[in-house]
VEXNUMAR-799463 format. One record per residue (C-alpha): x, y, z. Coordinates in steps of 0.05 Angstrom, whole numbers, padded with zeros to 5 digits, always signed. Layout:
XYZ...
This chain:
-01033+01050+00161-01008+00980+00142-00938+00958+00153-00891+00960+00095-00878+00890+00066-00805+00888+00091-00828+00905+00162-00885+00855+00165-00857+00792+00194-00923+00755+00186-00903+00746+00113-00870+00677+00106-00809+00696+00067-00794+00753+00118-00803+00706+00178-00759+00655+00142-00705+00708+00135-00708+00724+00207-00703+00652+00226-00644+00640+00179-00609+00706+00205-00620+00693+00282-00631+00618+00295-00555+00602+00300-00540+00661+00343-00597+00651+00389-00579+00576+00396-00508+00594+00412-00530+00647+00462-00573+00598+00500-00519+00545+00497-00465+00592+00523-00509+00622+00577-00544+00558+00605-00497+00501+00582-00512+00432+00557-00556+00410+00614-00615+00449+00589-00663+00441+00529-00635+00502+00493-00655+00479+00423-00728+00470+00444-00730+00539+00477-00701+00570+00414-00756+00539+00371-00808+00558+00422-00783+00632+00417-00793+00631+00343-00864+00604+00354-00879+00659+00401-00854+00709+00350-00899+00680+00297-00958+00686+00344-00941+00760+00358-00920+00776+00288-00969+00833+00280-00943+00866+00342-00868+00860+00333-00832+00899+00278-00774+00873+00238-00725+00918+00274-00748+00892+00341-00749+00816+00323-00679+00798+00346-00690+00833+00415-00759+00798+00421-00727+00729+00405-00670+00736+00453-00713+00764+00509-00765+00709+00502-00716+00654+00497-00676+00678+00558-00743+00682+00598-00762+00612+00575-00697+00586+00602-00703+00621+00666-00773+00594+00679
């Protein structure tokens, strides 16, 4: 059964909405947790790229959790 349009984050407009909703929060989270000495902005964008590559596997309701987990792991590695 195909995903409903509002759940399918592979649709450009839905992905853009996710980016607009969570980019600032994710950036602030990484900056707060790891400080200015790390490349937190690059890791934030890399997390969104990974979300785009996994868009068929991640539902809309799990996108925020996915982004924060991936970005946190990228910073730790």
